[in-house]
C-alpha positions in Angstrom: -25.3 45.5 -35.9 -28.0 42.8 -36.5 -25.4 40.6 -38.2 -23.1 41.0 -35.3 -25.8 39.9 -32.8 -26.7 36.9 -35.0 -23.0 36.0 -35.2 -22.7 36.1 -31.4 -25.8 34.0 -30.9 -24.4 31.5 -33.4 -21.1 31.3 -31.5 -22.8 30.8 -28.2 -25.0 28.0 -29.5 -22.1 26.4 -31.4 -20.0 26.4 -28.2 -22.8 24.9 -26.1 -23.5 22.2 -28.7 -19.8 21.4 -29.0 -19.4 21.2 -25.2 -22.3 18.9 -24.8 -21.0 16.6 -27.5 -17.7 16.3 -25.8 -19.3 15.8 -22.4 -21.6 13.1 -23.8 -18.7 11.3 -25.4 -16.7 11.3 -22.1 -19.7 10.0 -20.2 -20.2 7.3 -22.8 -16.6 6.2 -22.6 -16.9 5.9 -18.8 -20.2 4.0 -19.1 -18.6 1.7 -21.7 -15.7 0.8 -19.5 -18.0 0.0 -16.6 -20.4 -2.0 -18.8 -17.5 -3.9 -20.3 -16.0 -4.8 -16.9 -19.4 -5.8 -15.5 -20.2 -7.9 -18.6 -16.9 -9.7 -18.5 -17.2 -10.5 -14.9 -20.8 -11.8 -15.2 -20.0 -13.7 -18.4 -17.1 -15.5 -16.7 -19.6 -16.7 -14.1 -22.1 -17.9 -16.7 -24.6 -15.5 -15.4 -27.7 -14.6 -17.5 -27.3 -11.1 -15.9 -24.4 -10.4 -18.2 -26.8 -9.3 -20.9 -28.1 -6.6 -18.4 -24.7 -5.0 -17.8 -25.6 -1.8 -19.6 -28.9 -1.6 -17.8 -27.2 -2.1 -14.4 -24.9 0.8 -15.1 -27.6 3.1 -16.5 -29.9 2.4 -13.6 -27.2 2.9 -11.0 -26.4 6.3 -12.6 -30.1 7.2 -12.6 -30.5 6.4 -8.9 -27.1 7.6 -7.9 -25.8 4.2 -6.7 -22.5 2.5 -7.2 -22.8 0.5 -10.4 -21.4 -2.6 -8.6 -23.9 -2.6 -5.8 -26.9 -4.4 -7.4 -24.7 -7.0 -9.2 -23.0 -7.7 -5.9 -26.3 -8.1 -4.2 -27.3 -10.6 -6.9 -24.0 -12.4 -6.3 -24.8 -12.8 -2.6 -28.4 -13.7 -3.0 -28.4 -15.9 -6.1 -24.9 -16.6 -7.2 -25.5 -14.0 -10.0 -28.8 -15.8 -10.9 -27.1 -19.2 -11.4 -28.6 -20.7 -8.3 -32.2 -21.0 -7.2 -35.3 -20.0 -9.1 -34.3 -18.3 -12.3 -37.9 -17.9 -13.6 -38.9 -15.2 -11.2 -36.4 -12.7 -12.6 -35.4 -11.9 -8.9 -31.7 -12.4 -8.6 -31.7 -10.0 -5.6 -33.8 -12.2 -3.3 -36.0 -9.2 -2.5 -39.1 -10.1 -0.7 -42.7 -9.1 -1.3 -44.3 -9.8 2.0 -43.3 -13.3 3.1 -42.3 -14.7 -0.3 -39.8 -13.6 -3.0 -41.0 -11.0 -5.5 -41.7 -12.2 -9.0 -40.8 -9.8 -11.8 -41.6 -9.8 -15.5 -38.0 -9.1 -16.5 -34.5 -8.5 -15.0 -34.9 -4.8 -16.0 -38.0 -4.5 -13.8 -36.2 -6.2 -10.9 -33.1 -4.0 -11.3 -35.2 -0.8 -11.5 -37.3 -1.8 -8.5 -34.4 -2.7 -6.2 -32.4 0.4 -7.3 -35.4 2.6 -6.7 -36.1 1.0 -3.3 -32.6 1.4 -2.0 -32.3 5.0 -3.3 -35.7 6.2 -2.1 -37.3 4.1 0.6 -36.9 5.5 4.1 -35.8 2.2 5.5 -32.5 2.6 3.5 -31.9 6.2 4.7 -29.1 5.0 7.1 -27.3 3.3 4.2 -27.7 6.3 1.9 -26.3 8.5 4.6 -23.3 6.4 5.6 -22.6 4.2 2.6 -21.9 1.4 5.0 -22.7 -2.1 3.7 -23.5 -3.2 7.3 -26.2 -0.4 7.3 -27.6 -1.9 4.1 -27.4 -5.4 5.5 -29.4 -4.4 8.6 -32.4 -3.6 6.3 -31.9 -5.9 3.4 -30.6 -9.1 4.9 -32.6 -11.5 7.0 -29.6 -13.5 8.2 -26.1 -12.8 9.4 -25.6 -9.1 8.6 -21.9 -9.1 9.0 -21.3 -12.1 6.7 -23.7 -10.7 4.1 -22.0 -7.3 4.2 -18.5 -9.0 3.9 -19.6 -11.1 1.0 -21.2 -8.0 -0.7 -17.9 -6.1 -0.2 -16.0 -9.0 -1.7 -18.1 -9.0 -4.8 -18.0 -5.3 -5.2 -14.2 -5.5 -5.0 -14.1 -8.0 -7.8 -16.5 -6.1 -10.2 
């Protein structure tokens, strides 16, 4: 009887371990496809953000955002970090008070913006609706419709 119980426990654990291996592999394949697509797009635009493709995807998954959202914001705000100040690691044009935030790395900037959009109460309308115009009303300081349209364009290309 004891052998039978041990055998059942072994089968349960073997099944769970096997299932998690297959799930992990399927998730990695999905991540790889998104990373590859994002990396290719950013590389074609000579963007230094191409090296962050994996981190963009991983962070988007962590904060339950579309993986294309932050790169698209970077496209609108800094031409994918090919225009403007490239030494502040702020391709998103996010402000700290009255001046652009300065980050220590792109990873810090990506994490900060993802966390802000996914958790800050100001972005609750966007999280509820998913509407880029709702995002623009909080994020953008200029023409909200133009900003949202440009963001939508970049998301469609990524």
